[in-house]
N, C-alpha and C positions, 0 to 999 in steps of 0.2 A: 373591576367589571366581572360579572358572573362568567364562569368558565364552563357552564353546564352544556352548551351546545357543542363547543369544540371537543369536550370530553366524550360526548356521544358519537361524534363523527370520526374521531381518530381510530377507534376499534373497527369501524366500517371500512376505513381506508386500508387498515392493516389486512382485513379479510380479503380485500379486492386485489392486493398486490400478490402477484405470482412469485413462485420460487425464482431466485436469481442465482444461477449456477456460476461457478468460477470458470468462465469460458475464455478469459484472456490469459496469456502466458508470458512471463518474463523470459526472453529467449536465451539469456545467458545463465541466470541463476536457476532456471527451470522450475519456477513455482507458478501456480495458477492464482488468478485474482479476479475480482469482479470490477469491470471497468465502469467509469462514470456514465458512459453512454448506455450501458446495460441497465444501470440504476434509473436513469432518466426515463428510458423507454418503459420500464415496469411501473414506476411510481406516478408519472404524469397523468396517465389515464385515470388512475384511482383518485388522484386529487381532484381532477375535473369532475369526475362522476359524483363526488360527494361535496363539491363546492368549497374545498379547503385551499387556501392560498398561503404561500410561503414567502416571507419577506426577509432578506438578509440585512444585518447591520454590523459593519466591521467595528469592533470595539478597540482593538489594539493591533498595531503592525510593528514587527521587528524585521529589519533588513540588515543582513551582514554579508560581507564578501570574504572569500577564502581562496587559497590556491590549491588546486588539485595536486595529486602526486606527479602529474605530468607538467606542473607549472602553469596551468591555465586558470584564469579567473572564473569563479563560480559564485553566483548570487543565491543566497538562502533567504527565503521569506517565511516568517512565522506569523500567522494571523489568528487572532481570537475573534470569532464571529458569533453573533447572536442571531438565531433563526426564529422568527415568530410565525406560528401557525394560526391563521385566522379562519374562523367559521363565518358563514354569511351574516350572522347577527353581530359580528365584530368581537365576539368572545375569542380569547386566544390563550396560547401557552408559549413559553419561550424555551429554547434549547441553545446552550452555549457550548461551542466546541472549538478546538484548536486544529488548524491545518498547517502543515509544513511542507515545503517543496524547494528544490534547487533547480537552477537552470543557468546555462552559459550566456543567454541573451537577456531578454526582458520579459520572460514568461513565468518567472518564479511566483509572483503574486497570483496570476491566473491559475496556476497549478495548485497553489495552496488553497485558493477559494474552492476549486473543484473537490479537493480532498476533504475540506471541512464540510461541504454540503453533502458529499457522499456518506460520510460517517455520521452526520446528523440524521440523515434519513435511515441509515441502518439502525441507529440507537432508538430513535423515536418510534419507528414502525416495526422493530424487531424482525427485519427481513430475513427469511430463512435461506440457506444455501442448499445445494444438492449434496447428497452424501451424509454420512453419519460421523461427525467429528467429536461426539461426546464420549469421553473415556469411560464414563460410568455406564454407558449403554451396553457394553459388552463385557462378559466375564471371561478372563483368560482361561484357556483349557490347557492342561498339561499334555505335552506330546511325548511319544516314546523317544528314548535316547537314540540319537543318530550320530553317525560319524561327522566330525567337523567338515564343513564345506571347504573345498580347495580354494585358497585365496584367489580372488579374481583380479585380473590385470586392469588397473585403472585406465580410463580413456585419456587420450591426449587432448588438450584444449584446441579448439579451432582458433588459430591465431588471428584471422581476420575479425571474427566475432569478438575475441578476447580484447583485441586492441580497441575496437569500437565501444565496448562496454566497460572498459577498465576503470574509468573515473567513477561510474555508478557502482561498480563492484567494490571499489575501495571504500566508498561512503557507506554502502549497505552493511559491509562486514567490519566497519570501523577499524580499518587497517592502520597501524601505527608506524610500521617500518618495513624494510625489505624482507627481513627474516620473518616477520609476522605474516606478510603477504605469501611468502613461499610456504609457510606452515599451513595456512588456511587452505590455499589452493591444493597443496599436496594431499589433503585429506580426501579429495574427490577426483583429482586428476594427476596424471603422470607429469612430473616437472621435466620437460625436455630442455636441451641446451638453449634452444631458441626462446623458450618461455623464461628461463633463468636469466638470460641476457637482457630480455625486454624489461623484466621487473627490476633488475639491477639498474638499468639505464634510467627508469622512471624515478628512482629514489636517489640518484647521484646528486649530491649537494642540496638535497631537500630535507629540511628539518621539520618533521611533522609536529 
């Protein structure tokens, strides 16, 4: 089928989508990201305005179970999803993406679908973020030689937050052992006796 109309509409949708800043924050790892609700709120009005409809088709599903460092069961879902973007004349294009997520209950597939759709929209519509992340956009300037900064004291982890986010921190940083965990955390935080004991306890008898 001819793709002429959908190809005409996609640039118009792109033009109508506002900048989506990284307004959400991972409370433990301290990085910002664009949440799925932010993306929906920005993209849905543009799709409606130009009559473009998106239909998902799950092509492949992989489900696996693993034990966290704390010995708890975690479900991982990896979904390959095809998103079809239709114009009013039924012309269309396809975008195939992979979404992956983990959850302790039954929400892994839901989260994976959300991740897949979010990144399909990012890639199809080239949605911009706030700020300038292009390394080529700036030319480094030489600065006068200065005395080395006095080493700063690393902060101590918030134990309540650290315990709650531990499983996710292990996964994101691909931690393989107790020593690996101590090394990674020690780059950004002071390893207190309480932290050392907690991490040691999590890896007792656990073969990663």
